[in-house]
C-alpha positions as CSV (number, residue, x, y, z in Angstrom):
1,M,0.0,0.0,0.0
2,S,2.9,2.4,0.7
3,N,4.2,1.7,-2.8
4,I,0.9,3.0,-4.2
5,Y,1.1,6.2,-2.1
6,I,4.7,6.8,-3.4
7,Q,3.6,6.3,-7.0
8,E,0.4,8.4,-6.9
9,P,0.8,12.3,-6.9
10,P,-0.6,14.4,-4.0
11,A,-4.3,15.4,-4.1
12,L,-5.2,19.1,-3.7
13,G,-9.0,19.1,-3.7
14,K,-11.6,17.4,-1.4
15,V,-15.3,16.8,-1.7
16,L,-17.7,15.0,0.6
17,L,-20.7,13.0,-0.8
18,K,-23.5,12.1,1.5
19,T,-25.4,9.0,0.3
20,T,-28.0,6.7,1.6
21,A,-25.2,4.2,2.2
22,G,-23.1,6.7,4.2
23,E,-20.6,9.5,3.6
24,I,-17.9,9.1,0.9
25,D,-14.8,11.3,1.2
26,I,-13.1,12.0,-2.2
27,E,-9.7,13.6,-2.7
28,L,-9.2,15.2,-6.2
29,W,-6.1,15.3,-8.4
30,T,-6.7,18.8,-9.6
31,K,-3.2,19.3,-11.1
32,E,-3.2,16.0,-13.1
33,A,-6.9,16.2,-14.4
34,P,-7.9,19.9,-14.1
35,K,-10.9,19.8,-16.5
36,A,-12.5,16.8,-14.9
37,C,-11.9,18.2,-11.3
38,R,-13.2,21.6,-12.2
39,N,-16.4,20.1,-13.7
40,F,-16.9,17.8,-10.6
41,I,-16.4,20.6,-8.1
42,Q,-18.7,23.1,-9.8
43,L,-21.5,20.5,-10.2
44,C,-21.1,19.7,-6.5
45,M,-21.3,23.3,-5.5
46,E,-24.5,23.8,-7.6
47,G,-26.1,20.7,-6.0
48,Y,-26.4,19.0,-9.4
49,Y,-25.9,15.6,-8.0
50,N,-28.4,16.0,-5.2
51,G,-31.1,13.3,-5.5
52,T,-29.3,11.3,-8.3
53,I,-29.1,7.6,-8.0
54,F,-26.3,5.1,-8.7
55,H,-27.9,3.6,-11.7
56,R,-25.3,1.0,-12.7
57,V,-23.6,-1.6,-10.3
58,V,-21.2,-4.3,-11.5
59,P,-20.0,-6.3,-8.4
60,G,-16.3,-6.6,-8.2
61,F,-15.9,-4.0,-11.0
62,I,-17.5,-0.5,-10.7
63,V,-20.4,1.6,-9.3
64,Q,-21.6,4.3,-11.6
65,G,-23.7,7.4,-10.9
66,G,-24.1,11.2,-11.6
67,D,-26.9,10.9,-14.2
68,P,-29.9,13.1,-13.5
69,N,-32.1,10.9,-15.8
70,G,-31.1,7.8,-13.8
71,D,-30.6,5.6,-16.8
72,G,-27.1,6.4,-18.0
73,T,-28.2,8.5,-21.0
74,G,-28.1,12.0,-19.5
75,G,-25.8,14.4,-17.8
76,E,-23.9,17.5,-19.1
77,S,-20.6,19.1,-18.2
78,I,-20.2,22.7,-17.1
79,Y,-18.5,23.5,-20.4
80,G,-21.7,23.0,-22.4
81,A,-20.1,20.2,-24.4
82,P,-18.2,16.9,-23.6
83,F,-14.6,17.6,-22.5
84,K,-11.5,15.7,-23.5
85,D,-9.9,12.8,-21.7
86,E,-7.0,13.5,-19.3
87,F,-4.5,10.7,-18.8
88,H,-1.4,10.7,-16.5
89,S,1.4,8.3,-16.2
90,R,1.3,8.1,-12.4
91,L,-2.5,7.5,-12.3
92,R,-3.5,3.9,-13.0
93,F,-6.5,1.7,-12.4
94,N,-4.5,-0.7,-10.1
95,R,-6.7,-0.7,-7.0
96,R,-10.2,-0.1,-5.6
97,G,-11.6,3.3,-4.5
98,L,-10.5,5.3,-7.6
99,V,-12.9,7.9,-9.1
100,G,-13.1,8.1,-12.9
101,S,-15.2,9.9,-15.6
102,A,-17.7,7.7,-17.3
103,N,-18.0,8.2,-21.1
104,A,-19.4,6.5,-24.2
105,G,-16.2,6.9,-26.2
106,K,-13.1,9.0,-26.7
107,D,-13.3,12.6,-25.4
108,D,-17.0,12.2,-24.5
109,N,-17.0,13.1,-20.7
110,G,-19.9,14.7,-19.0
111,S,-21.3,14.7,-15.4
112,Q,-21.3,10.9,-14.9
113,F,-18.6,9.2,-12.7
114,F,-17.8,5.8,-11.2
115,F,-16.0,4.2,-8.3
116,T,-13.8,1.2,-8.8
117,L,-14.3,-1.9,-6.6
118,A,-11.1,-3.7,-7.6
119,A,-8.1,-3.3,-10.0
120,T,-9.4,-2.6,-13.5
121,P,-6.4,-2.4,-15.9
122,E,-8.8,-2.8,-18.9
123,L,-10.0,0.8,-18.3
124,Q,-6.5,2.3,-18.5
125,N,-6.2,5.1,-21.1
126,K,-9.9,4.9,-21.8
127,H,-11.3,6.8,-18.8
128,T,-10.0,9.8,-16.9
129,I,-8.9,9.2,-13.2
130,F,-9.5,12.4,-11.3
131,G,-10.0,11.3,-7.6
132,K,-9.8,8.6,-4.9
133,V,-11.9,7.6,-1.9
134,T,-10.0,8.0,1.3
135,G,-10.3,6.6,4.9
136,E,-12.9,4.2,6.1
137,T,-15.5,5.7,3.7
138,I,-14.3,3.1,1.2
139,Y,-16.5,0.6,3.1
140,N,-19.5,2.8,2.2
141,V,-18.6,2.5,-1.5
142,L,-18.6,-1.3,-1.0
143,K,-22.1,-1.0,0.5
144,L,-23.3,0.6,-2.8
145,S,-22.5,-2.7,-4.6
146,E,-24.6,-4.8,-2.2
147,G,-28.2,-5.8,-3.0
148,L,-30.2,-7.3,-5.8
149,I,-29.1,-6.4,-9.3
150,G,-31.5,-6.7,-12.3
151,P,-30.9,-6.8,-16.0
152,D,-28.5,-4.3,-17.6
153,D,-26.6,-4.0,-14.3
154,R,-29.4,-1.9,-12.8
155,P,-29.9,-2.4,-9.0
156,E,-33.4,-3.2,-7.8
157,H,-33.2,-0.7,-4.9
158,P,-30.5,1.9,-5.9
159,H,-28.7,4.1,-3.5
160,R,-28.8,7.9,-4.1
161,I,-26.8,11.0,-3.3
162,T,-28.5,13.2,-0.7
163,S,-26.1,16.1,-0.7
164,T,-22.6,17.2,-1.7
165,T,-20.1,19.5,0.2
166,V,-16.9,21.0,-1.3
167,I,-14.4,21.0,1.6
168,I,-11.2,22.1,-0.3
169,N,-11.6,24.0,-3.5
170,P,-8.2,24.8,-5.2
171,F,-10.0,26.7,-8.1
172,A,-10.7,30.1,-6.6
173,D,-12.5,31.4,-9.7
174,I,-15.3,28.8,-9.6
175,V,-18.7,30.5,-9.0
176,P,-21.9,28.5,-8.9
177,R,-24.1,29.3,-11.8
178,V,-27.5,30.8,-10.9
179,V,-30.3,28.8,-12.4
180,E,-33.6,30.8,-12.3
181,E,-36.5,28.5,-12.0
182,I,-39.9,30.2,-12.4
183,R,-42.4,28.2,-10.5
184,E,-46.0,29.3,-11.0
185,E,-47.9,28.7,-7.8
186,E,-51.6,28.2,-8.3
187,P,-53.6,30.6,-6.2
188,K,-55.2,28.8,-3.3
189,K,-58.9,28.8,-3.6
190,K,-60.5,30.2,-0.5
191,K,-63.5,28.4,0.9
192,K,-66.6,30.5,0.8
193,E,-67.9,31.1,4.2
194,R,-71.5,30.2,4.6
195,Q,-73.5,33.3,5.5
196,G,-76.6,33.1,7.5
197,V,-79.9,34.4,6.1
198,K,-81.9,36.7,8.3
199,N,-85.6,35.9,8.6
200,F,-87.3,39.2,9.1
201,G,-90.7,37.6,9.4
202,L,-89.8,36.4,12.9
203,L,-88.7,39.8,14.2
204,S,-91.2,42.2,15.7
205,F,-89.8,45.2,13.8
206,G,-89.3,43.3,10.5
207,E,-89.9,46.1,8.0
208,E,-87.5,48.6,9.8
209,A,-84.8,46.0,10.2
210,E,-85.0,45.2,6.5
211,E,-84.5,48.8,5.5
212,D,-81.5,49.1,7.9
213,E,-80.0,46.0,6.3
214,D,-80.3,47.4,2.8
215,E,-78.5,50.6,3.9
216,A,-75.8,48.5,5.6
217,Q,-75.3,46.4,2.4
218,E,-75.0,49.6,0.3
219,Y,-72.4,51.2,2.5
220,R,-70.6,47.9,3.5
221,G,-66.8,48.2,3.1
222,K,-67.0,52.0,2.5
223,P,-65.8,54.5,5.2
224,K,-68.6,56.9,6.2
225,S,-67.5,60.6,6.3
226,T,-69.0,64.1,5.9
227,H,-68.0,63.9,2.1
228,D,-70.4,61.0,1.8
229,L,-73.2,62.0,4.1
230,L,-73.4,65.8,3.4
231,E,-74.4,67.2,0.0
232,D,-71.9,70.0,0.0
233,P,-70.4,71.2,-3.4
234,K,-67.2,72.2,-1.7
235,L,-66.7,68.6,-0.4
236,S,-65.9,66.0,-3.0
237,K,-67.1,62.4,-2.6
238,K,-64.2,61.0,-4.7
239,T,-61.0,59.8,-3.1
240,A,-57.5,61.2,-3.8
241,A,-56.5,58.2,-6.0
242,E,-59.6,58.6,-8.1
243,L,-58.9,62.3,-8.6
244,E,-55.2,61.5,-9.6
245,E,-56.5,59.0,-12.2
246,E,-58.8,61.5,-13.7
247,E,-56.0,64.1,-14.0
248,Q,-53.7,61.6,-15.7
249,Q,-56.5,60.7,-18.2
250,Q,-57.0,64.3,-19.0
251,K,-53.3,64.9,-19.5
252,A,-53.1,61.9,-21.8
253,V,-56.0,63.2,-24.0
254,L,-54.3,66.6,-24.2
255,S,-50.9,65.1,-25.2
256,T,-52.5,62.9,-27.9
257,K,-54.2,66.0,-29.4
258,E,-51.0,67.9,-29.3
259,N,-49.1,65.1,-31.1
260,E,-51.7,64.9,-33.8
261,Q,-51.4,68.6,-34.4
262,K,-47.6,68.4,-34.6
263,I,-47.8,65.5,-37.1
264,K,-50.2,67.5,-39.3
265,E,-47.9,70.5,-39.3
266,T,-44.8,68.5,-40.2
267,A,-46.6,66.8,-43.1
268,A,-47.7,70.2,-44.4
269,T,-44.2,71.6,-44.3
270,V,-42.7,68.6,-46.0
271,S,-45.3,68.8,-48.8
272,N,-44.5,72.5,-49.3
273,I,-40.8,71.9,-49.5
274,R,-41.3,69.1,-52.1
275,D,-43.5,71.3,-54.3
276,K,-40.9,74.2,-54.2
277,L,-38.1,71.8,-55.2
278,S,-40.1,70.3,-58.1
279,F,-41.0,73.8,-59.3
280,K,-37.3,74.9,-59.2
281,R,-36.2,71.8,-61.1
282,A,-38.8,72.4,-63.8
283,K,-37.7,76.0,-64.3
284,S,-33.9,75.3,-64.2
285,P,-32.4,74.8,-67.8
286,D,-29.7,72.5,-66.4
287,G,-32.1,69.7,-65.6
288,D,-31.7,67.9,-69.0
289,S,-27.9,68.4,-68.9
290,K,-27.8,66.7,-65.5
291,R,-29.8,63.8,-66.8
292,I,-27.5,63.5,-69.8
293,K,-24.5,63.5,-67.6
294,Q,-26.0,60.8,-65.4
295,D,-26.7,58.7,-68.5
296,E,-23.1,59.2,-69.7
297,K,-21.8,58.2,-66.3
298,E,-23.9,55.0,-66.4
299,E,-22.7,54.2,-70.0
300,S,-19.1,54.8,-69.0
301,S,-19.4,52.6,-66.0
302,E,-20.9,49.9,-68.2
303,E,-18.0,50.2,-70.7
304,E,-15.5,50.1,-67.8
305,Q,-17.2,46.9,-66.6
306,E,-17.0,45.3,-70.0
307,E,-13.4,46.3,-70.4
308,Y,-12.7,44.8,-66.9
309,Y,-14.3,41.5,-67.8
310,I,-12.6,41.4,-71.2
311,G,-9.2,42.1,-69.5
312,K,-9.9,39.4,-66.9
313,D,-10.6,36.8,-69.6
314,R,-7.4,37.8,-71.4
315,D,-5.4,37.4,-68.2
316,D,-7.0,34.0,-67.5
317,A,-6.1,32.9,-71.1
318,R,-2.5,34.2,-70.7
319,K,-2.2,32.3,-67.3
320,K,-3.4,29.1,-68.9
321,E,-1.0,29.5,-71.8
322,K,1.8,30.2,-69.4
323,E,1.0,27.1,-67.3
324,R,0.9,25.0,-70.5
325,I,4.3,26.2,-71.6
326,Q,5.8,25.7,-68.2
327,K,4.4,22.1,-68.2
328,E,6.0,21.4,-71.6
329,I,9.3,22.9,-70.4
330,K,9.3,20.6,-67.4
331,Q,8.4,17.6,-69.5
332,L,11.3,18.4,-72.0
333,R,13.7,18.7,-69.1
334,K,12.6,15.4,-67.7
335,D,13.0,13.8,-71.1
336,I,16.5,15.3,-71.6
337,K,17.5,14.2,-68.1
338,G,16.2,10.6,-68.9
339,I,18.1,10.5,-72.2
340,K,21.3,11.6,-70.4
341,E,20.9,9.0,-67.7
342,D,20.4,6.3,-70.3
343,K,23.5,7.3,-72.2
344,I,25.5,7.4,-69.0
345,K,24.3,3.9,-68.1
346,E,25.2,2.6,-71.6
347,V,28.7,4.0,-71.4
348,L,29.2,2.5,-67.9
349,E,27.8,-0.9,-69.0
350,Q,30.2,-0.8,-72.0
351,K,33.1,0.0,-69.8
352,D,32.1,-2.8,-67.3
353,T,31.7,-5.3,-70.1
354,G,35.1,-4.3,-71.6
355,D,36.8,-4.6,-68.2
356,N,35.1,-7.9,-67.5
357,K,36.2,-9.3,-70.9
358,K,39.8,-8.3,-70.2
359,K,39.7,-9.9,-66.8
360,E,38.2,-13.1,-68.2
361,E,40.9,-13.3,-70.7
362,D,43.7,-12.8,-68.2
363,N,42.3,-15.0,-65.3
364,E,41.8,-18.7,-65.9
365,M,40.4,-19.3,-62.5
366,Y,37.7,-16.8,-63.1
367,N,36.7,-18.7,-66.3
368,K,36.5,-22.0,-64.4
369,Y,34.4,-20.4,-61.8
370,I,31.9,-19.1,-64.5
371,E,31.8,-22.5,-66.1
372,E,30.9,-24.2,-62.8
373,Q,28.2,-21.6,-62.2
374,E,26.6,-22.3,-65.6
375,K,26.9,-26.1,-64.9
376,Y,25.1,-25.8,-61.6
377,K,22.5,-23.5,-63.0
378,K,21.6,-26.1,-65.7
379,I,21.4,-28.8,-63.0
380,K,19.2,-26.5,-60.9
381,E,16.9,-25.8,-63.8
382,K,16.2,-29.5,-64.2
383,I,15.1,-29.9,-60.5
384,P,11.3,-29.2,-60.1
385,K,10.5,-26.6,-57.5
386,K,7.2,-27.8,-55.9
387,G,4.4,-30.3,-56.0
388,A,4.3,-34.1,-56.8
389,A,7.1,-33.7,-59.5
390,R,9.6,-32.7,-56.8
391,E,8.7,-35.7,-54.7
392,T,9.1,-38.2,-57.6
393,F,12.4,-36.5,-58.6
394,T,13.8,-37.0,-55.1
395,L,12.6,-40.7,-55.0
396,E,14.4,-41.3,-58.3
397,L,17.6,-39.8,-57.0
398,L,17.4,-42.0,-53.9
399,A,16.9,-45.1,-56.0
400,K,19.8,-44.1,-58.2
401,F,22.0,-43.7,-55.1
402,K,21.0,-47.2,-53.8
403,N,21.8,-48.9,-57.1
404,K,25.1,-47.2,-57.1
405,L,25.9,-48.5,-53.6
406,H,24.9,-52.1,-54.6
407,A,27.0,-51.9,-57.7
408,I,30.1,-50.8,-55.8
409,K,29.5,-53.4,-53.1
410,E,29.4,-56.2,-55.7
411,K,32.6,-54.8,-57.2
412,T,34.5,-54.8,-53.9
413,Q,33.3,-58.4,-53.2
414,T,34.7,-59.7,-56.5
415,E,37.9,-57.6,-56.8
416,G,38.6,-57.1,-53.1
417,E,39.1,-53.9,-51.1
418,P,42.2,-51.9,-51.9
419,E,44.8,-51.8,-49.1
420,K,45.5,-48.1,-49.3
421,M,43.3,-45.4,-50.5
422,E,44.7,-43.1,-53.1
423,T,45.1,-39.5,-52.0
424,D,45.7,-37.8,-55.3
425,D,43.4,-34.9,-56.1
426,D,42.4,-36.5,-59.4
427,N,41.1,-39.7,-57.8
428,L,39.1,-37.9,-55.0
429,N,36.1,-37.5,-57.4
430,S,35.9,-41.3,-57.9
431,D,33.3,-43.5,-56.1
432,D,35.8,-46.1,-54.8
433,W,35.5,-44.7,-51.3
434,L,32.0,-45.9,-51.1
435,G,33.3,-49.5,-51.1
436,H,35.5,-49.1,-48.0
437,T,34.4,-50.4,-44.6
438,L,34.7,-48.5,-41.4
439,R,37.0,-50.2,-38.9
440,F,37.6,-49.0,-35.3
441,E,40.7,-49.5,-33.1
442,D,40.9,-52.9,-31.6
443,K,40.4,-52.6,-27.8
444,G,40.8,-56.3,-26.9
445,A,43.1,-57.8,-24.2
446,V,46.8,-56.9,-24.5
447,L,49.8,-58.7,-22.9
448,A,51.3,-57.0,-19.8
449,K,54.5,-55.1,-20.3
450,D,57.3,-53.9,-18.0
451,A,56.7,-50.4,-16.9
452,S,60.4,-49.7,-16.7
453,S,61.1,-50.9,-20.3
454,K,61.5,-48.2,-22.9
455,G,59.0,-48.0,-25.6
456,D,59.3,-47.0,-29.2
457,D,58.0,-43.6,-28.5
458,W,60.4,-43.0,-25.6
459,F,63.0,-40.2,-25.8
460,D,65.8,-39.2,-23.5
461,I,65.8,-35.9,-21.6
462,Y,69.4,-34.7,-20.6
463,D,69.8,-31.9,-18.2
464,P,73.4,-30.8,-17.5
465,R,72.4,-29.1,-14.3
466,N,71.1,-32.4,-12.8
467,P,73.5,-33.6,-9.9
468,I,73.5,-37.1,-11.3
469,N,74.7,-35.9,-14.7
470,K,77.3,-33.8,-12.9
471,R,78.7,-36.9,-11.0
472,K,78.8,-38.8,-14.3
473,R,80.8,-36.1,-15.9
474,E,83.2,-36.0,-12.9
475,K,83.8,-39.7,-13.1
476,T,84.5,-39.6,-16.8
477,D,86.9,-36.7,-16.3
478,K,88.9,-38.7,-13.6
479,K,89.1,-41.7,-15.8
480,Q,90.5,-39.7,-18.7
481,K,93.1,-38.1,-16.4
482,K,94.4,-41.4,-15.2
């Protein structure tokens, strides 16, 4: 385990997921996978994962979640589009508790993520690793994989994420996006209170009570003041709000009338100005000359356009002609170069052939070598290369060799085996050696010999410095002196 901590880089971010199986503490590698970590942190800050389920569980492999649809088909990144994969040499799917981005293919990462339940080397360089589960919360991840699992790896009773908390955020510029949700609340219908009905027939003063009730209904909800009760022209029965509304309506009517008058005045002035201008143009003698000048300008512009297009066609034709000539020049250069190369090759071949002929004439060994090559080439041509013909040819050669051995054996039986084999170079190519028999050294019993006796291969070793040889020399010297 310590080896894993040495290999993996340090984590800089931290997020806490609260699930129905318990809390899960995740540390993020924000330096090695910045896009994936930024996406995960911002979605956690916005509460995107709240209420989502872990929709896919493969025991001993992974637990996948993060899809708001709950079926593995939804989920978006904060970038508005799928972001690219981020692989790092020090991050590998070699143990459980790693957090990776789920995708449907290359560079197709969104909001979905998964936890590994074991080593998954088959996911290496296919999914981005951006975090790891730390502490004893790994056992809560294992709880997510427990339970009944239905078809398509969907759990029967899936666990869900209740809330997310960002503990350490290394990205200081992340701000949760404000999503305005307009919820139309239906107005609550108030229950109508049942009102009692007065029975005036039962009262002793029924008629008077009925009149009082009518007046009360008329003035119900209205404040009673001197403005309402007294008929004084100085006192107005209308409220201040009603008076303000009347004033505003009067002002609006006046403003509309003023606007209509202004529009009429401006229309009249514009019509007068137009009439004056048309009258002046009719009187002025330069009106026709101006028209003529305009017509001339238009004609000149048309002529210029025609000349432009004609010149353009000429330039295109010249360019095409130029390109054609350049192609012909290139082709001629290639042909000349090819002719020169062919001539150089011919000259070199002639020189080589001349030199070879001279060498052949001078060197007899070379001639013999060429003759042998031609000889073996002819033999090789006779040998079939493949198929049944090659097999029959080899069988014929084997039968021929057997007949040759039988013939030489009969010859040696009648004539006898030669005592010594000839070692001349001319006789080495003969087939007499096939009649020889192989004889090994006789290792039978041998008579005992004296170890001190000198054999045929014995030779004497004389050392003048040996003391025995010195004594022998002294004795011989004394004898000679006497």
